[in-house]
C-alpha positions as CSV (number, residue, x, y, z in Angstrom):
1,M,4.9,-3.9,-6.1
2,K,3.0,-2.1,-3.3
3,A,4.1,0.9,-1.2
4,G,2.3,2.3,1.8
5,F,2.1,5.8,3.2
6,I,0.9,6.6,6.7
7,G,0.2,10.2,7.8
8,L,-1.4,12.6,5.3
9,G,-0.9,15.9,7.1
10,T,0.6,19.0,5.6
11,M,3.9,17.3,4.7
12,G,2.7,13.8,4.3
13,A,-0.1,14.6,1.9
14,S,2.4,16.1,-0.6
15,M,5.0,13.4,-0.2
16,A,2.3,10.7,-0.6
17,A,1.1,12.5,-3.8
18,N,4.6,12.6,-5.2
19,L,5.1,8.9,-4.4
20,Q,1.9,8.1,-6.2
21,K,3.0,10.0,-9.3
22,G,6.2,8.1,-9.6
23,F,5.2,4.7,-8.2
24,Q,1.9,4.2,-9.9
25,K,3.0,5.1,-13.4
26,D,4.8,1.7,-13.6
27,G,1.7,-0.2,-12.6
28,N,2.5,-0.3,-8.9
29,T,0.0,0.3,-6.1
30,V,0.1,2.8,-3.2
31,L,-1.9,2.2,0.0
32,V,-2.6,5.0,2.4
33,H,-3.7,5.4,6.0
34,D,-4.4,8.3,8.3
35,V,-6.3,8.8,11.6
36,R,-8.7,11.0,9.6
37,K,-9.9,9.0,6.6
38,E,-11.2,12.2,4.9
39,T,-7.6,13.4,4.3
40,A,-7.0,10.4,2.0
41,A,-9.8,11.4,-0.4
42,P,-7.5,13.1,-3.0
43,H,-5.1,10.2,-2.9
44,I,-7.9,7.6,-3.3
45,K,-9.3,9.7,-6.2
46,N,-5.9,9.4,-7.9
47,G,-5.7,5.6,-7.5
48,A,-4.5,4.9,-4.0
49,I,-6.1,2.2,-1.9
50,W,-7.3,2.9,1.7
51,A,-5.9,0.7,4.4
52,A,-8.0,0.4,7.6
53,S,-5.0,0.3,9.9
54,P,-1.2,0.5,9.9
55,A,-1.2,-3.3,10.3
56,A,-3.4,-3.9,7.3
57,L,-1.3,-1.6,5.2
58,A,2.0,-3.2,6.3
59,A,0.6,-6.7,5.6
60,E,0.4,-5.8,1.9
61,C,3.4,-3.5,1.3
62,D,7.0,-4.1,0.3
63,V,8.0,-0.6,1.4
64,I,6.3,1.7,3.9
65,F,6.6,5.4,4.6
66,S,5.2,7.4,7.5
67,S,5.1,11.2,8.2
68,L,4.0,11.8,11.8
69,P,4.1,14.6,14.4
70,G,6.7,12.9,16.7
71,P,7.8,10.0,18.8
72,V,4.4,9.4,20.5
73,E,2.6,9.0,17.2
74,F,5.4,6.9,15.8
75,D,5.0,4.4,18.7
76,A,1.3,4.4,18.2
77,V,1.7,3.5,14.6
78,S,4.4,0.8,15.3
79,Y,3.1,-1.1,18.3
80,G,-0.2,-2.7,19.3
81,A,-2.7,-5.0,17.6
82,T,-3.2,-2.5,14.7
83,G,0.4,-1.3,14.5
84,I,2.8,-1.9,11.7
85,L,4.7,-4.5,13.7
86,A,1.6,-6.6,13.8
87,G,1.4,-7.0,10.0
88,V,4.8,-6.1,8.6
89,R,6.3,-8.5,6.0
90,K,9.6,-10.2,6.3
91,G,12.1,-8.2,4.1
92,A,9.9,-5.1,4.0
93,A,11.6,-1.7,4.4
94,Y,10.0,1.0,6.6
95,F,11.2,4.6,6.2
96,D,9.9,6.9,9.0
97,L,10.0,10.4,7.6
98,T,9.2,11.9,11.0
99,T,11.5,14.1,13.0
100,N,12.0,11.6,15.7
101,S,14.0,10.7,18.8
102,P,17.1,8.6,18.0
103,T,16.4,6.6,21.2
104,T,12.9,5.9,20.1
105,V,13.9,4.6,16.6
106,R,16.8,2.6,17.9
107,K,14.5,0.8,20.4
108,A,11.9,0.1,17.6
109,H,14.6,-1.1,15.3
110,V,15.2,-4.1,17.5
111,E,11.5,-5.0,17.2
112,Y,11.5,-4.6,13.4
113,E,14.6,-6.8,13.2
114,K,12.8,-9.6,15.1
115,K,10.2,-9.5,12.3
116,G,12.9,-9.6,9.6
117,A,12.0,-6.1,8.5
118,Y,14.2,-3.0,8.0
119,L,13.4,0.2,9.8
120,F,15.0,3.5,8.7
121,D,14.8,6.8,10.5
122,A,14.5,9.1,7.5
123,P,13.6,12.7,8.5
124,V,13.1,15.3,5.8
125,S,14.1,18.9,5.4
126,G,12.5,21.4,3.0
127,G,9.3,22.4,4.6
128,P,5.8,22.2,3.1
129,K,7.0,23.9,-0.2
130,G,9.7,21.3,-0.6
131,A,7.3,18.5,0.2
132,F,5.0,19.8,-2.6
133,T,7.8,20.3,-5.2
134,G,9.9,17.3,-4.3
135,K,12.8,19.5,-3.3
136,L,13.5,17.7,-0.1
137,A,16.5,16.4,1.7
138,I,15.9,12.9,3.2
139,W,18.5,11.8,5.8
140,C,18.4,8.0,6.3
141,G,19.8,5.9,9.1
142,G,19.7,2.1,8.8
143,D,21.0,-0.7,6.6
144,A,23.1,0.7,3.7
145,D,22.4,-2.0,1.2
146,V,18.6,-1.8,1.8
147,F,18.8,2.0,1.5
148,A,20.5,1.6,-1.9
149,K,17.8,-0.8,-3.1
150,W,15.0,1.6,-2.3
151,K,16.7,4.9,-3.1
152,P,14.9,5.2,-6.5
153,V,11.6,5.2,-4.6
154,L,12.9,7.7,-2.1
155,D,13.9,9.9,-5.1
156,M,10.2,10.1,-6.0
157,I,9.6,11.9,-2.7
158,G,12.8,14.1,-2.4
159,D,15.7,15.1,-4.6
160,Q,18.4,14.8,-2.0
161,A,18.0,11.3,-0.3
162,S,21.2,10.3,1.3
163,Y,22.5,7.6,3.6
164,I,23.9,9.0,6.8
165,G,24.8,6.0,8.9
166,P,23.3,3.3,11.1
167,I,19.8,3.5,12.7
168,G,19.4,6.8,14.6
169,A,21.9,8.7,12.4
170,G,19.2,10.4,10.3
171,S,17.4,11.7,13.4
172,V,20.7,13.0,14.8
173,A,21.4,14.9,11.6
174,K,17.9,16.4,11.5
175,L,18.2,17.5,15.2
176,V,21.6,19.1,14.5
177,H,20.1,20.9,11.5
178,N,17.0,22.2,13.2
179,C,18.6,23.1,16.5
180,Y,21.3,25.1,14.6
181,G,18.7,26.9,12.7
182,Y,16.8,28.0,15.7
183,I,20.0,29.1,17.5
184,A,20.8,31.1,14.4
185,T,17.3,32.5,14.4
186,A,17.7,33.7,18.0
187,A,21.1,35.2,17.3
188,A,19.7,37.1,14.3
189,A,16.9,38.5,16.4
190,E,19.4,39.6,19.0
191,V,21.8,41.4,16.8
192,F,19.1,42.9,14.6
193,S,17.4,44.3,17.7
194,M,20.6,45.9,18.6
195,G,21.0,47.4,15.2
196,V,17.5,48.8,15.0
197,K,17.6,50.2,18.5
198,A,20.9,51.9,17.4
199,G,18.9,53.7,14.8
200,I,19.5,51.7,11.6
201,E,16.5,50.7,9.4
202,P,15.9,46.9,9.4
203,L,16.1,46.5,5.6
204,A,19.3,48.5,5.5
205,I,20.9,46.1,8.1
206,W,19.7,43.1,6.2
207,E,21.1,44.4,2.9
208,A,24.4,45.2,4.5
209,V,24.8,41.8,6.1
210,R,23.8,40.1,2.9
211,Q,26.8,41.8,1.2
212,G,29.3,40.7,3.9
213,A,31.2,37.5,4.4
214,I,28.4,35.9,6.4
215,G,25.7,36.8,4.0
216,R,27.6,35.7,0.9
217,R,28.5,32.2,2.1
218,G,26.4,29.3,3.4
219,A,26.5,28.9,7.2
220,F,28.0,25.4,7.0
221,E,30.5,26.1,4.2
222,S,32.9,27.9,6.5
223,M,33.2,24.8,8.6
224,T,35.4,23.1,6.0
225,D,38.1,25.7,6.4
226,Q,39.0,25.4,10.1
227,F,36.6,23.4,12.2
228,L,36.3,20.1,10.3
229,P,40.1,19.7,9.5
230,N,40.9,21.1,13.0
231,K,43.3,23.6,11.5
232,Y,43.3,27.1,12.9
233,E,46.6,28.5,11.7
234,P,47.3,30.5,9.7
235,A,44.3,32.7,10.7
236,A,41.7,33.8,8.2
237,F,40.5,36.3,10.9
238,A,42.4,36.5,14.1
239,L,40.7,35.7,17.4
240,R,42.0,38.9,19.0
241,L,40.2,40.9,16.3
242,A,37.0,38.9,16.8
243,H,37.2,39.6,20.5
244,K,37.5,43.3,19.8
245,D,34.5,43.2,17.5
246,V,32.2,41.3,19.8
247,S,33.3,43.4,22.8
248,L,32.2,46.5,20.8
249,A,28.9,44.9,19.9
250,T,28.1,43.9,23.5
251,A,29.2,47.3,24.8
252,L,26.7,48.9,22.3
253,G,24.0,46.5,23.6
254,R,24.7,47.6,27.2
255,E,24.6,51.3,26.1
256,L,21.2,50.7,24.5
257,N,19.8,48.3,27.1
258,V,19.5,45.5,24.6
259,P,19.8,42.0,26.1
260,M,22.8,40.3,24.3
261,R,22.7,36.8,25.9
262,L,24.1,34.9,23.0
263,A,26.7,37.6,22.1
264,N,28.0,37.5,25.7
265,L,28.3,33.7,25.6
266,A,30.4,34.1,22.5
267,L,32.5,36.9,24.1
268,A,33.2,34.6,27.1
269,D,34.6,31.9,24.8
270,L,36.6,34.5,22.9
271,S,38.0,35.8,26.2
272,E,39.0,32.2,27.2
273,G,40.7,31.8,23.8
274,L,42.7,34.9,24.5
275,N,43.7,33.6,27.9
276,R,44.9,30.4,26.3
277,G,47.2,32.4,24.1
278,W,45.1,32.0,20.9
279,G,45.0,35.6,20.0
280,N,46.7,35.1,16.6
281,R,44.9,31.8,15.8
282,D,41.8,31.9,13.7
283,S,38.7,33.2,15.5
284,R,36.9,29.9,14.9
285,S,39.4,28.2,17.3
286,I,36.9,28.9,20.1
287,M,34.9,26.0,18.6
288,V,37.5,23.7,20.2
289,L,36.4,24.9,23.6
290,Q,33.0,23.3,23.0
291,T,34.4,20.0,21.7
292,E,36.6,19.9,24.8
293,R,33.6,20.4,27.0
294,A,31.8,17.5,25.1
295,G,34.9,15.3,25.5
296,I,35.4,14.7,21.8
297,E,37.8,15.6,19.1
298,I,36.8,16.6,15.6
299,K,39.4,16.2,12.9
300,V,38.3,15.0,9.4
301,D,40.9,13.5,7.1
302,P,41.8,16.1,4.4
303,Q,41.2,13.6,1.6
304,R,37.7,12.7,2.8
305,L,36.9,16.4,3.3
306,T,38.1,17.2,-0.2
307,E,35.9,14.4,-1.7
308,A,32.9,15.6,0.3
309,M,33.3,19.1,-0.9
310,E,33.6,18.1,-4.5
311,K,30.6,15.8,-4.2
312,N,28.5,18.6,-2.7
313,R,29.8,21.1,-5.2
314,G,28.6,18.8,-8.0
């Protein structure tokens, strides 16, 4: 059996190395390709075979992986006389580990289907350290049965490979994850700058927050209490009290001349919640305002939610 890996940058080099460790020990072969051949030297030294182009690699491989900067590079690797589509085998599976555009991968999926091949958008999360240690989440969108077939190989690259849904689903999950992270980063900078300007030492703030409810619990864990089941009563923490707290925080920001853009957006939603008569509902009920703006309803079946929580707890 042969596997191919395209893109040997910071993330790709480590993932390809881990693929080699697991795949080659059973007598299988790994082919590699990158726009800079010199990056492949360590892999070739460890038994990988150089492929002159993505097409040449695809012509020999049962399963293909790529780790690329973005949609432009993905298209360059897929299309054209030397692209994967020019050489891909019928029945082959291609897992693109790039953080990609759902629209881009859905468009390409049609072309891979014409060749009888299976494209997956399979972005990873864990950073360079996770790529090196194999502690990576891999979120896959595509054919469920084909995913199940190749999961043992994905497990050589990351310890948390999971099927998310049809093509494009993996990319959506990754964009939700990353965008949330950077919004949280901006929010942390905002409130910490307020705290420091108010005279508190940064490490003291960090230690205090780590001891509180937010610091003790994972950011997404709290979503299972109210947001996902769409159940905001009885309140764990009343909206009227949250409104008071954020009002005090933004007032302190004004007093100190600290810009509080995100806090004021949150306060506006809390105020709207009060005006709707939600003062005694849980403070997270303001999340409903956003789902209404988006024209959707989020309400997960309690049994499915319980099963998911037990699965992730295990």
